[in-house]
N, C-alpha and C positions, 0 to 999 in steps of 0.2 A: 503493501500499499506505500503508495507514493509520497503523500502528505497526510501520516501516521501523527509528526511531532505536531503540524500543526491541528490537527485532533484531539490530539491528547492533550496540550495545554488550553484547550477549548474545554474540553470536556471533565478535566483531571480538577481543576477548582469549580465544577457543580456538582460534581458529586461528592466534593467535599462539604459544601454547604447542603447539599442534599441530606448527607448523614447525620449532618448538626441540628439539622433544624429533625429528621424522621424520630432519631435517638430518641428525642424528649415527647412530641406532640406529632408523630406521623403526617403522612404528607411530604415527604423527602422525593417520592417517584412525581409528585408533580414541576417537580426542577430537573431533575436525570434521567427522566424519558423524551421532555421536546429535545434536551441539549443535543441526546444521540441522533435525535430528528435534523435537528439544524443542522448541527454536523456533516450531516449527510448519507447517514444509513440507513438502509431499505427499513422499514416498518418491521418487517418479522425479528431483523437482525440487532433492530434499535431494543426491542423488548427483549428478545433472549440477552445481549449485553449486558442491560438494565440489570436484568434479574441476577445476572452475575455478581455485578460490582451491588448491589443492594443487598444479596443474601448474606456474602463476607461482612459487608457492616453490620448487618443486622446480628450478625454471629457475635463479635467480639461486646456489640451495646448488649445485648442480652446478657453476654458473661458477667458483664461489670454488675449490672443489676440485681441478675443472682448472686453474684460475690458480698454483694451491699444488702443481700436480703430482703431486697424490695419486688419480691415476685411473689403473690401467694399461688402456691400450686395445685391447690385446692381447689380453687379459680380458673387457672389458667390452662391446667392440663386438659381436663373436659369440653372444654371452648375450642381448645387448639383440635382436639380430635372432631368434633362435630364442626368446626368450619372448614375443614378439610373435605368432610361431606356436605354441608351449606355450598360450599363454590363449587360443585362436580354437578350441583344440581342446579345453581344460578346461571351457567353456561352455559347448560340443554335452554334452558328457558332463554336466554339470551338471543335463541336464534328464533323463537317464536314471539316476542315482545317488541313491542314500539321503543327505542329506547327514548328518542324524544320529546316523549310525556315524560319520559324518567326524568330529563335532565332538567324539564319545565319546574316539576317537584321539586326536585334537590335542590334548584336554586332558589326556593319559596325556605325550602325546610335548612339550608345554609345558613340563609337569610338572620332566619327566626333563632339558631343555635348560636349566631355569633352576638347578638343582641343578650340573649338569654346569657351568656359567657360575660360580656361587657358589665353587664347591669348587677347582674349576679355575683359580686367580689368574692365572697365567701365561697365559692365553690368548688370544690375539689379540696380543700384546705383543710379539710379533718379527715381520717379512716374511723367511716361509722359503718363499715361492714361488720362488725362483731355482732351486732345486734339482730343478725340472721342466723337463724337453725344453717346446721351443717347440708339438711336436705334442701332448704331453702337456696342456699348459695350453690349448690350444684346443679340446682335446676335452671338456677336463674345462669348459670354458666354457660350451659348447656343450648338454653336459647340466645344466648349473646353469641356463641360462636357460629351456631348454624343459622342466623339471621344476618350475621355481618359476614359469615363466609359466604353466604349464597349471594348478597350485594357484593361481594369482591371479584366472583366466578361471572354474576350478570352484567354491571358496569365497572367498577370497583376504584377510580380514584377517592382517596382520601381514607380506603378503609382503617389504615391505622389510626386518624384521627376520631373515627367513628368509634372503635374498640375502647381506644380512651374514656372517650365522652360516653358510653355504655357501663363502663365497670365500675365509673365514678358514680353519675346516675340511678344508675339499676340495681348496681352490686355494692353500692356504699364503700367506692375504696377512695384516697386519695389520690389527687391527678399522677404524684410520684409513684406510686403503688398502683395503679392502674394503667399508666404507662409500661410500668415492667412488664406485667398479667398482658398487654398490646403483645410486647417486643414477641414474648413466646409463642402467641399465636401464630404470628407474624412471621417467625420463623420457619414455624411450621409448615407455610403454608408455599414461602420463600422456596424452602430446599424441595420442596416436590415441584415448581414449578420448572427450578433451577437444574435439575437430574433431566427433568423431560427436555428442555432444551440443550443442553447440555448433548444428549446421546441422538439427538435430532441434528446435531452439527450446527446450529444456529446460531453460536455465540463466537464475535469476533475474542478469540481470546489476548493476540497482539495489545487490544483498546481495554476488554474486558479487566485485565488483570492490573495495570496501572490503575485503572478506574476505580476496581476495588481497593488497591492500597489508599486512593485517596478518600473513598468512601469510610473506608475501614477508619482513618483517622478523625475524621468528622465525627463520623458513631461515639472514637470515643472520648474525644473534646467534649461534645453534647451531651452524653449519658452521666460525665463527671462533672458538668455546671447542671446538672438537673439533678444527682444526685444529693450536691452541695447549698441548692440552694431552695430546690424542693417547688411546690407551689409557684413561687414567685418567679423564677425564670421558665418555668412548664406554662403558664398562663399563658403569654404575650408570646409564646412560639405556636402557641394550641391558637392564637387568634389569625398568628400571622399563615396558619395551615390551613383556618378555613378562608381565610382571604384570597389565596393560592386557589383553594378550590372552587372558591367563586366564579374569581377567572374565569379559569379554564370550563366551568359548566357553560358562562355566558359565550366564551369566545367559542364553545361547541354548537351553541345552540343558534350564535344569530352572524353568525359569518363563516 
């Protein structure tokens, strides 16, 4: 590839920034995937190579959350398993449904969520998950994993952000633990997709490996900031991720 260095000089900073945001608030793919496309990669190669860089970055941020005890495995593991099933069903449904209608619904939903997070200053600042019984927590986790997994397979953008929101709003976790739980769920789906792309030969490893290294660096920096500063850091990153998602939805719907 003659212009490899030019491509890497553009993509690598983008995957670092994507990792920085994704490690705490999700939504990193809203930066990295367009970067691959702008760099001139064909759509299938862009999707596959993006999955390469994001998967390894997510591994490191997930390990960071695990090392610091900020993942609740009783909630995250059932959600991860159900997300894989939901994603498969969502992918099948996407072949039958009208994505344009879903985009319009999502625009309204994202605006409502952003207003809610901005107005409710204490959202996700404390951990209230202890008030739920083990049975109820398991059921909530299964529902979260399946529904958000189905959304991921059906549509995709902002999956990590919606996982964090769901773990905090419906399972009572603070934003930091919700982010850790989301990382584990995301990791499961990322690994499955990465292996599929790798065996199909779609990944451009000459680009994907350097991009993965900068993505790892971004994930490490971002997860360390999240672990150190907690919701004070995650809240603005969460709003940024929602803003990026909203801009993508509007661009896809009207341009």
